[in-house]
N, C-alpha and C positions, 0 to 999 in steps of 0.2 A: 833804089833803095836796096834791091836784092844784092846788088854788088857791095854796097856798104855793109850790110849785115854779114855777108860772107867773108870780106876782109877782116871785120872785127872777130868773127868767130875763129878764123884761121890763126890770127894772133894769139888769141886766148888759149887755143889748144897747143900752139907752139910753146907758149910760156909755161903752161902747166905740164908739159910732156905727156899729153894724152893723144891717142891715135884717132884716125879719121872716123872711127865709128862713134865717136862722141859729138859728131857735128850737129846732130839734132839738139842736144842739150845746149851746145855752145850758141847756136843760132837763136833759140829761144831766150837765152840769157842776154845776148846781144840785143834783141828786140826790146827786152825789158829795160835795159840801160839807155838804148836809143831813145825811147819815149819818155825818159826823165831827163833828157838833155835839151836846153834851149835851142830853137831853130828859128831862123829868119823867115821861113815860109809861112809860119803861123803868127808869131810874135817874138820880138827880139829878146825879150827877157822871160819868156814863158815856154815850158816844155809842152808836148802834146798831152801828157798825163794831166797837167795843171789845167790846160784848157778844156779838157774832156770832163774832169771830175770837179773843177773848180776848187782844188786842194793842192797845196804845195807838196811835192814828194819828199819823203824823209830819206835823206841820203846817208845818214850815219850808219845805216845797217847793211850797206852794200859791202860785199866781200870779194876777194880775189878769187876768180874762177879756177877750179881744179885744185885749190889748196887743201891741205889735210885739216881735219877737225875731229875732236872727240865728241861723239853725240851720246847723250845720256840714254841709258837703257831703261825704260819704265819699270817701276817696282814690281808690277805684276807679271813681268816677263823675265825676272831673274830671282835667284835664290840669295840667301844671306851672304854666302861667300863668292858669288859670281861678281864679275867686273861691273862697275856701275856705268861704264861708257864703252863705246867700241870705235875703233879708228875708221875714219870715212874720208871720202873725197867730197868736196863741195861742188855740186853740178848746176846750181842755179836757184830759182826762187818758185816756191809752190803756188799753184793756182787754188782759188777758193778758200784759202786760209792764210793767216800771217806766219808763215814757216819757211824753211829752206829745204832744198832737195839735196840728198846725199847718196852716195854709193858706198856700201860698206866693203872696205878693202879685203877681208877675209872671205866673204861669201858672194860678193857682187850684188847683193840685194839693195834695192832702192828703198831708202827711208826718207820720210818727211816729218821733220821736227823743227822746233825752234829753240831747243835747249841744247846748246852746243858751245864748246870752247874751240875757237879757230886759231890755227897757226898758219898765218897768211904768208910766211916765208918758207913753208915746208911743201914740196911736191914730190911727185914720182920721179925716180931716177932717169927713166926712159920712156919712150912712147908706149902707151898701154891701150888695148881695146876693150870693148865690153866683153864680159863673160856671159855667153849666151846660154850657159847651162843652168844658171840660177835666175830666177825671175820673181822673187817675192817682192811685192810692193807693199810698204807697210805705213800705215798712218797712225801717228801717236795723238790720240784724241783724249788726252788726260786733262784733268781739271787744273784751274789756275792755282789752287792750294798746293797741288803736288808739283807744279812746275818750278816753283821757288825753292824746293828742297835741295836739288842738286844741279850742278852745271851752270852755265851762263845763259840767262833768258833774254831774248831780244823781243820785248813786249811791244815795241813800237814799230814793228815790221809793217811796211806800207804795201804788203803784197796780198791783201784781202780780195774779196769778191769784186768789189768795185774798183780795186787797184789794178786788176788784171785784164781789163777789157782790151788793153792794147795788145796783150799777147794772144788773146782769143781771136783778134782781128786778122791775125797772121796765119791762122790754122789752115785757112783755105788754100794758101799758096805754099806752105811749108809742110812736108810730110816728115814728122819727127821719127827718129829711130825708136821703135818699141820692140821688146823681146817677147818671146812666146811665153804666155802665161802657163805655168806648171806648178800648181799647188802641191803635187806629190813631191817635187824636189825642193820645195821651199824649206828653210830651216827656222822660219820664224814661228814661235809658239802663239797660237791665237789667244787673245785676252778673254778671260771669262767674264769681265765686267763691262768691257766697252766694245762698241761695234768697230770693227776694222773692215776696210774694203779696198779694193784695188783701184788705182788711179785711172782715169779715163784714157783709153788708147785711142789715138785719133783715127785709126782705121775703122773703128767700130762705132764712132759717134755719127749718128745720122744727120742728115741736113735739116731735117724737121726739128731735131733737138736743138740744133745750133741756131736755128731761126727763133725758136721759142726763147732761148737764152738771150739772144740779141734784143729781142723785143722787150723782154723783161727788163734788161739793163737800161735801155732807152727810157722806158716808162719809170723806172726807179730814179734815174738821174734828172730828167726834165730840164726845164729852163729856170726853175726857181733857185735863187741865189742861196748859198749856205752860210756866207759870212757878210759882214757889213761891207767889207772891201769889195767883194765880188758883186754886191748889189750896187755899189756906187759906180762900178766899171761896166754895168750891164746897160743894155739898150733902154731899159725902163728905169734908169737911175733917178730921174726926176720923180717918178711915181713912188718909188721905194723910199726916196728921202722924205717925201711928204708923209709917207706911212710912219717912218721913224719919228719924225717931228711930232706927229700926232700922239704916238705912243709916249714919248718923252715929256711932252706937255701934260699928258694925263697923269704920268708918274709924279710930275712936279706939283700938279693941283692937289693930288691925294696925300701930299707930304709923305712920300713913301720912304725917304731916307734923309739922313743929314750927313755932310762931309766931315769926317773927323780923322784924326791920326790913328793908325792901327795900334791898340794896346799891346804891350809886351806879353808874350806868351799866347797870343791869338793869332790864328790864321785866316786870311780872307778867302772867301770862296770866289770862284770865277763867275762870269755870266756871259751870255752871248745873245745875238739876235736871231730870232726865228721868222722866216718869211713865208707867207702863203698867199695865194691867188684865190679869192673866195668866189665861187660860181653860184649862180641861182639854179632853180630847178630845170631851167632850159639849157644849162650848160654854158651860159654867157657869163663873162667876167662881171662880177658885181663890184668888187673893190680889191685893192691891194692892202694886205695886212702885214704889219710888223709888230712882233711882240718881244720884249726883253725878258729873258728867263734866267734865273739863277742856276748855276750848276750844282743842284742839290745832291748829286751823288757823292760830293765830297763832305757832306755833313756827317756828324758823329752822333750816334744815338746817345741820349743822356746829357750831352753837352749842347747841341744845337736844336734838338727836337725830342719828343716823346711819343705821344700818340699821333697817329696819322690817318686813322680810318674816317672816311666821309661817306655817307650813303648817296645814292642816285635813285631815281625813279626806275622801277622794274618795268620791262617792256609789257609784262602782263597788266600792270596797273594802268599804263598808258592806253592799252587797247580797251580796258574796261571804261575809262573815261570817254573814249571815242564812241564806245557802245552806247553809254548814257546819253551822250549828246545827240545820237540819232533817235533814241527813244523819246527824249523829252524835249527835242528841238533846241538844244542849247547853242549859243554862240560860241564859236571857237576862235580865239585870238592867240597870238604869241608875241613874246617880248624877249629881249636879249640884254644881259647885264654887261656893260662895258667895264673891261678891266675888273672882273668880279672879285678876283682874289685879293686885290688891293684894299678891299673893304674890311678884310680880317686884320685884326691886331695881333702882333707877335708877343708871346710871353717869354722869349729868349733873346739874348743879345746875339745878333748875327751880323757879320762884316763881310762886305762883298766889294770886289774891284770895281772901278768906275767903268761905265759902258763904253764900248768902242764908238768913236765919232763924237762923243759928248764929255771929253775929259775936261775937268775944271783947270783952266789955264793957270789960275793963280795958286792952286794946291794940287798939282799933278800926282804927288806921292801920297796923298790922302785916300782913304776908302770911304765907302757908303755904310753907315750903320743903319740897317733896315729898321723901320718902324712899322711897315706893312708886310703882309704875307705875299711876297712877290711870287709870280709864276715860277715853277721850277723847285721851290722849297718843298721838302717832304710834308711838312705840316700845313701847307697853304690850302689845300682842299678842305681840311678839317676846320681851320679857322674861318674860311668863308661860309661853310655850312653852319657853323654855330652863329655866325653873325645874321644871316638871313633867316635862320630858324627862329632866333629870339625876336626878330622884327615881325615875322608872320604871326607868332603867338601874341605879340603885343597888339596886332591889328585885329585880333579876335578870331583868328583861324584856329582850327584844331587839327592835329595830325591824325592821319589814318593809322590805326593800330597795326595793320598788316604791311604798310609801306610809309615810312616816316618822311618821304618826300611828296606825298599827296596831302594837301591841306584843303579843308572844307570850312565854309562859313555860310551860315543861314541868316537871312534877314527877312522875318515874317514868312511869306510863301516863296521868297526867292532864295536862290543857292548859287554859289560860285565855288568852283574848284580850281586849284593851282597845282600844276604838275611841275616839279623842279628837277631838271637834269643838269647838274653843275650850274652853268650860268644861262641856260636856255629855259624858258618858262612857257607852259600852255596855260591859258586861262579859259575855262568853260563856265558860261554863266547864262542864267535864264532871264536876267534883267540888265538892259543896256546901261542904266544909270549906276547900278552896282558894279558893273564892269569898268566903267569910266572912273569911278571913285577909287577902286583898287589900283587901276593903272596910275592914277595921279599920286596915290600914296606911295607906290613903289618908285615912281620917278622922282619924287620929292626926297627920299631917302637914299636912292642910289642913282647912278648915271646910267639910264636905260635907253634902249632903242626900241620903239614901238613898231613892230613889223605888221601890223594890221591882222587881217583874217589869216588863220592857220592854213598854210598850203604846203610847206616843206619843213620837216622836222627829223633830224638824225637820219638823213638820207631817205626819209619816207614821203611820198607824194600823197598829200591828204586833201580830199574834197568833201565839203560839208554842204549838202543841199538841203536846207531847212524846209523848203516847200514840200519836198516828197519825203522828208525824214530819212535821208539815206547818207551814210558816211562810207567813203571808199578809201582804202589805203593801199598803194602800190609802191614798187621800187623799180619802175621801168628804167629810169635813167641810170641807176647804179647797175641794174642787171646788164644793160647794154655795154656799160664800161667794162664789166668783168668779162664779157664775151669778146669785146675788142682787145682787151689786154692779153688774152691767151689765144687770140687768132681764131676764134670760133664764131665770129659774127656772120660768116657766110657758110656755116656748116649746115649739114642736112638735119632737119628737125626729126625728132622721134616723140612718141606719144607717151612714153613712160620713162621715169628717171632711172630705173634699174631693169636689168635683164632678169626676170623671174627664174631663169634656170642657171644663173651663175651664182655661185657661193664663193666669196672672196676669203682667201686664207693667207697666213704667213708663209706657208710652205711653198707658195707659188714663187716666192723669191729664190728658194734653193733650186727650184726646178728650172728657173729662168735665169740663173746666175750669169749665163753668157751675155745677157742683155744689160747687166749691172752698169756698164760704162755708160750707156745711153741715159739712164735715169739720173745720172749725176747732174745733167744739164736741163732737167724738166722741172719747172716750178710747181711741183705737186703741192707742197704746204700752202703756198700762196693762193692756189686755185681753191683748196679745200677752205681756207679762210674766207675767200670771197662768197662762196656759195653757203658758208655757215652763217654769215651775217644776213644773208636773204632769208634763210631758214628761221633765224632767231626773231627777225622782225615781222616778216609777212608771209612766209611760205611754209606752212606746216607740211605740205606735200613733199618737202625735201628732207624731212627729219630723218626717216629711216635711212635713206641714201647717205646722208651727211654722217650720221652715226656709224655706218659701216665703213665709209672711205676714210674717216678720220683716225681709225685704228691703225693705219698703215703709213701715217705721215712721216715717221722716222726712217722707214725702209720700204718705200713703194717699189713695185716691179711694173713692167709694161702692162700686164693685166689690170693692175689697180688703176693705172693711168688711162687705159681705155675705158674703164668703168666711170671714172671721173668725167671724162670727156662725153660720155653718154648723158651724164647729168647736165653738162653745158649745152648739149644738143636739145635736151628737154627744154631747157630755158629758152633756147632759140624758138622753140615751138610756142611757148607760153610766156611771152614777155610782159603781157598785160594782166596776168593773174595776180590776185592780191585778196584782201579782205573786204567784205562788204557788210555793214551794219544797217539794219532797216527798222522803221518804226512799227511795221505791221507785225513782225515776229514778237513772241512773248519775251519778256525781260528775264523770265526764270532761267537760271544758269542749269545747263544740261551737259552731262559728261559722258564720255564713252572710254572704255578701256578694254584692252585685249593683250595677249601674249602668244608667242609661239612656244614651242617646247624643244629644247636642246638644239636650237637653231644654229649655234656656232659648233661647227663640225670639229674644231679643235680643242675647245675647252668644255663643250657641251652645255654651255650657259644658255639660258633663254633670254629673249628680248621683250621688254615690257613697253607698252605704248599707250598713251591716253590723249584726249582732246576735250577741252571744255568749250562750249559755245553759249553766246548770249546775244540776244537781238538778231539772230541769223548769221552771226560771224564768229570765228574762232578768236577766243581770248587767251587760251594757254594750251600748250601741247608739248609732248615730249616723246622721244623714242630712245630707250637706253638698255643696254645689256644689264641683266640681273647680277648681283653681287656674288650669289651663291648658285650652285647647281640644283635645279628643282628635280625631284625624284618622280614627279609625275606632272602631267599637264594641268591637273587641278592645282597643285602646289604652284605652279608657274602663274596660273591665273590669280591665284590669291596674292602672290607677291606683286603682280601688277595692279591689282585692285588696292592694295595697301599704299602703293606710291600715288595713285590717283586720289585716294582719299586724303592723304596728307596735303596734296595740293589744293583740293576742294576746301579743306578746313582752313 
């Protein structure tokens, strides 16, 4: 393989008239191309890229190495009479984004952009080497609305994050040519509106960062197919076909569409299959699921849809219901609505392509005129919510004023509560007959799955012990999956989520700019998202830490990452922590609030915090930076008290 890449790189440099100092760029481009060519070692008609990503590579955007190109200069980096483009050499394909790599002819600065006009028959007249005196590396991170203004835009570039795993795999064996970073000698004017940063230099990317990135890529890709064709070619093709047949039969039973010719002046939206392996609370495979979804992103407002909002139950409301179940010994059951969105009727004419694998042989050129709100349509959640809301009211339920997805019904001395979260339902009842009659009514109107006693809901593991009057809520399985995903499942535990002596600031990024390259490969945002869901659902002890760490998601530095890993180590020490509601504790809601004063040393804003408890467990909590600067500790306390009072009311 090494000889193959070197031979290819040598030919490209000779053809482009470039010197040997460009060998790093040439080898990386050769690797990019090699992984998009079919090979018998894997599959006769598939490339390594297609086998790895289960997507066909887009070859239309490949360009001739070393050719000249005019690259657009962003508006914020030029004046009215400056040139709109600069002459550059094409050096390959960018990592982490859908762009190309260029070297500016006049300055030697490296630019990364996808707005360029290529002249694939124009090259340097003679061999040329890198200019080591200039080292500006610029990323054009402008919006799509500005991209279409000038120049040629290659929007379908297939060199995004998941498209470049093949180039990353070669980094350990190829030491790419990099130039000395010298911002003082750079000629690029920094943008006042957008963040610019230097591309990762391979000499400074740590092995730990590379391992994190590799683990994240593997976790993201997984073995779940992304298309109908890949599902039918997988080792579990039989199970996926059975899941697709079940979904299609359900769509047919619900009279979801009718096959009609496409009217003139109308455009049909696309559709695709979405596959998922559903696991139970023990992590075991429960079933294979396939769902046909419409490509709602192509819908037009006012033509295909209007209102889209649909409510879901708040986590606070769910915890209140669990707390009441502990206090009054309520039975907790759960149900799931099969193909819930199909129960909603559409008020707009929408046409969709026929689904892959189920094309009508007699009318292959016809389209589906939707009668039901198929998954993926922008208005589908709203249509479904209106349908089930009307049915619940018809059954005699009343909506909670503070949460319209909590329904209550009283029958003499008995009561039943229904919690609605899209198509998942929690039923809490004091009477078994009332519970059965409600289930029967729901199953008669909708196609339901009775999941029995509540034990797993939205990633939360719930145990209801009616004898002792105790309800416990944990997220042990999800917590362990987060630790495993980020390689912290064997980390050293700590007793607190934050270091009390450490104050995180944005200035740390400027002080540690030499480590910026390393952070490009660290999944900081994903890790923050993982611990944030734990905090929102069952872990109020993480609120302050998550509030602090989430401020730096767009530009983290190594110190921020170390602080985040400390939270993960704290989770390693407390995997079974959660919420506990008991019968003995009083049902009176009790709240606590507090605030620091000018705790943010950069903005001098204070942080508010509150927690409300009911039946011995937390039902609501928050830690948030105040919007204005408090002039005294008393003022900060009043602001925190105001936020807590609004939550209580």
